[in-house]
Every structure is written in C-alpha cells, then in structure tokens.
C-alpha positions in Angstrom: 0.0 0.0 0.0 1.2 3.5 -0.7 0.2 6.5 1.3 0.0 10.2 0.3 -1.6 13.3 1.6 -3.3 16.3 0.1 -3.8 19.7 1.7 -6.3 22.2 0.6 -7.6 25.3 2.3 -6.0 24.4 5.6 -7.6 20.9 5.6 -5.4 17.9 5.1 -6.5 14.4 4.0 -4.4 11.3 4.2 -5.0 8.7 1.5 -3.9 5.0 1.3 -4.2 3.3 -2.0 -4.3 -0.4 -2.6 -3.1 -1.3 -6.1 -3.9 -5.0 -5.7 -7.0 -7.1 -6.4 -7.4 -8.8 -3.0 -10.0 -7.5 -0.7 -8.7 -4.9 1.8 -8.8 -5.9 5.4 -8.4 -4.2 8.8 -4.7 -3.5 8.5 -5.1 -0.8 5.9 -7.8 0.9 8.0 -5.7 0.7 11.1 -2.7 2.3 9.2 -4.8 5.2 8.1 -6.6 5.7 11.4 -3.2 5.9 13.3 -1.6 8.1 10.6 -4.5 10.6 10.7 -3.9 11.1 14.4 -0.1 11.1 14.1 0.0 13.6 11.3 -3.0 15.6 12.6 -4.9 15.2 9.3 -8.5 16.2 9.1 -9.6 13.0 7.2 -8.4 9.5 6.2 -9.3 7.8 3.0 -8.5 4.3 1.7 -8.8 3.8 -2.0 -8.9 0.2 -3.3 -9.1 -1.3 -6.8 -10.9 -4.1 -5.1 -13.4 -4.2 -2.2 -13.3 -4.2 1.6 -14.0 -6.9 4.0 -17.0 -6.5 6.4 -14.7 -6.1 9.4 -12.7 -3.4 7.6 -15.9 -1.5 6.7 -17.0 -1.6 10.4 -13.6 -0.5 11.6 -13.5 2.4 9.1 -17.0 3.6 10.2 -15.9 3.5 13.9 -12.7 5.5 13.1 -14.2 8.0 10.6 -12.1 6.7 7.7 -13.7 7.0 4.3 -13.6 4.1 1.9 -13.5 4.2 -1.9 -13.9 0.7 -3.4 -13.7 -0.5 -7.0 -17.3 0.4 -7.7 -17.0 3.9 -6.3 -13.7 4.5 -8.0 -15.2 3.5 -11.4 -18.1 5.9 -10.8 -15.7 8.7 -9.9 -13.6 8.1 -13.0 -16.7 8.1 -15.3 -18.0 11.2 -13.6 -14.8 13.3 -13.9 -13.3 12.0 -17.1 
C-alpha cells in the first residue's frame, strides 16, 4: 500500500491506496486511522481497486475513515473523465 496526503484550504487528508485485487482488510484501515492522528490530518481515506472486508468496513466507520472501493472508483472516473 502507498500513502500520500493532500492539503487544501487548511484541511489535510491522508490517503492510502491499494493497487492489488485482493479485498482490503483491517490493517489498511488501522494504518490510516493511526496516521490521521499522528499527522493531525482532518480525514483519512482508503482507495482500493478491489473491495473491503466487512470487518474493515465496520472499523472504518468507527474510526471516521472514508472508503473508496472499486465500484465507487469507477463511478468517480466516469464522472470526472
């Protein structure tokens, strides 16, 4: 997984992208949740070219981490390209 951050108008967001096809589990969510606190980011987002496990979705909800799975990513690409 590769992490990067974006800052805009004083608000920073930390992204973690998954370039693989396996479903994303808790570890990616944990990485982002910890990094958001450590780097004082305003939001954490995990972008996957696949999908998320149910436990990962629950963990993301409880930690305020946004998830973008394959379906959402395809919609965003079609919407903005």
